[in-house]
N, C-alpha and C positions, 0 to 999 in steps of 0.2 A: 297520303294515300290517294286523294283525289287528283292531285296534280300529276301523278305518274300512272294514272289509271290505264292509259293506253297499253302499258306493258303487260297487264293481266286481264284487261276487259276488252281489248281489241276495239271493235266498233261499238260496243255497248257503253252505256253511261253508268256513272257510279254515284251513289249517295252514301255519305258517312255520317253516323250519329254518334257523337262522343258521349261518354258517360262512364259509370263504373264498369258497365259492359259496353264495349264499343260494338256498334252494328254497322256492317258494311254490306251494301246491296249493289248488285250488278243488274242493271236493267237491260234487257235484250242481250244477254250473255251469249256470245257466239261460240264459247268454249264449254257450254253447259254439258255436264255428264251426271249420271245418277250419283248423288252424294259428293260430287265435285272433289275427288281426291287430290287432284293437282292443285287446285286453289287452296284447299285446306292446308296442304303441306307447304306451299309457298308462303301463305300468310303467317302460319305458325312459325316457320323458320325466321322470317323477317322480324316479327315481333319479338321472338326469343333473342335474336341477335342485337336488335336495336332498342328495345324497350325494357323487357323483363325476361329473364331466363326461364320463367315458369309460365309464360303466356300459353293460353290454350285456345284453339279455334274450333268452333263447332259449326257445322253446316246445318242450318235450321230449315231452309226451304230451297227448292231449286226448280228452274225452268224445265230441266230434264224429267222432273217428277210432277209436272203440271202446275207449278206455282207461277205467279206472274213475274217474280224476280228470283235471283239467286241470293240468298241471305246468309251471312256469316256473322257469328258472334265471337268477339275476342274478349276473353276475361284474363285478368291478372290477379293472382291470389296473394302475391307478395309485393314488396316495395319495388318500384321501377329502378333501373340502373342509374 
């Protein structure tokens, strides 16, 4: 995710925290919108296609809503592919 961040973060920078729930943060997100529907859809589809078909992405915070970063949580409830 971090090595291809330019495709979805533009000039922003990205932090990724791996774990049972993966956290992806975009700092200075130039594409920030309330609830970031584009980012949620892109991340969800990518994870569903490449990692696990039931991947779920939740937008937890966003620059468009006053947060310092756009934060997304990716959860997998079943076994990966």
